[in-house]
N, C-alpha and C positions, 0 to 999 in steps of 0.2 A: 608524341602527337596525340591530341585529343580531338574529339568531334564525332559527328554522326557520319557513318559510311553507308552507302547504298550499293547493293549488289544487283545488277541487272543481268538476266539471262540473254542469250542471243536473240530470242524472239522479241523480248522487250526492247533491246537495243535497236533491232531492225525496225520495229514499229515506231519507236521514238524518231529515228532518222527519217523515216518516210514522212512523218508529220512535220519535220523541220524543212523539208524540201531543199537540201543542201546543194551547193554547186559542186562540191567535192568532199571526199572523206579521206583523211590520212589516219590510219589506225597504228598507233605506236606501241610496240611491245618490247619486252626484254626476253631474249631467247634462253634456252637451257638445253643441255645435252647430257647423256650418261657418260660422255667422254669429256674429260676436263681439258682436252687439247682443242676442242672446237672453239673457234673465236671469230669475231667479226660481225659485220653488218650484212643484212640481206633484205631484199625487197620482194614483194609478191603481188601478183596481179592475177585476175581470173580470165579476163577477156583480152584478146590481142590488141584491141583498140586502146587499152589502158596501159600497155607495155611502155610506151614512150615516157609517161609520167614516172613509172617505177624505175626506169633506167636513169633518168635525170636525177631523181632523188638519191638513188644509190651512188651515182658519181659524185654528187655533192657530199654525201655522207662519208665517202672515202677521204675527203679532205680533213676529216677529224683525226686521221691516223689509224682508224680501224681497218682491219684486214677485210678483204672482200670475201664474203661467204656465198654470194651469188644473187641472181635475179631469177625468180621462179615463176613460170607461167602456168595457166590452167589450175591455179591453186584454189581449192574448194574451202573457203572460209566464209561463214555466213555474212559477215559485214561487207565482203567484197563481191557478193552475189548480185546486188542490184545493178542495173545498167542505166538507171535514170541520172546518175552522176558519176563522174570520175572517182576512182578510189584506188588506194594502194595500202598495203600492209608493210610496215617497216619494223623489222626486228633489229633493234639498235645494237645489241651486243649480247654476250652469253654470261648469264649469272653463274654458270658452272665453270667458268674460266677465271682463275685468280687475276690475270692481267686485265681482262675485260671488267671484272667486278670492281677493281680499283678505279677504273675510269668512270663506271656508273655511279660510284659513291661520291665522285668529285662534282660539286655544284657547278663549277665553271664548265666542265665537260658537258653537263646536261644543257646548259645554256647554249653551248656551241652546237649541240645536236639540234636543238630547236631552231637555231638560225640556219643550219644547213638544210633542214626540212623545208623551211620557208624559202630559201634560195632555190631549192628544187621545184617548188611550186611556181 
């Protein structure tokens, strides 16, 4: 892969989002653990009003065959701090798990993940 990459800190990301005036934000990440037995998908929200979105996305993501790692509230992540728009953090799978890593490397699986996030929205 070649090309120019840009790295933005949390302050720059939050400032960028505020200027975009989004209706919602879904932040998609890959998880990791010091335990190679940790597997699955999890969703995170900060404010109770955003919980329904995170639960629906988690339930849709379970249709990919990933194990449920949970739905976590009051999660302090800079991008899910604003209340001006719905937001949810999705930790798709664990890079530290051999089984999850195989799924992550599969392009069809990544397409399925994107579709399930959209279904949840």
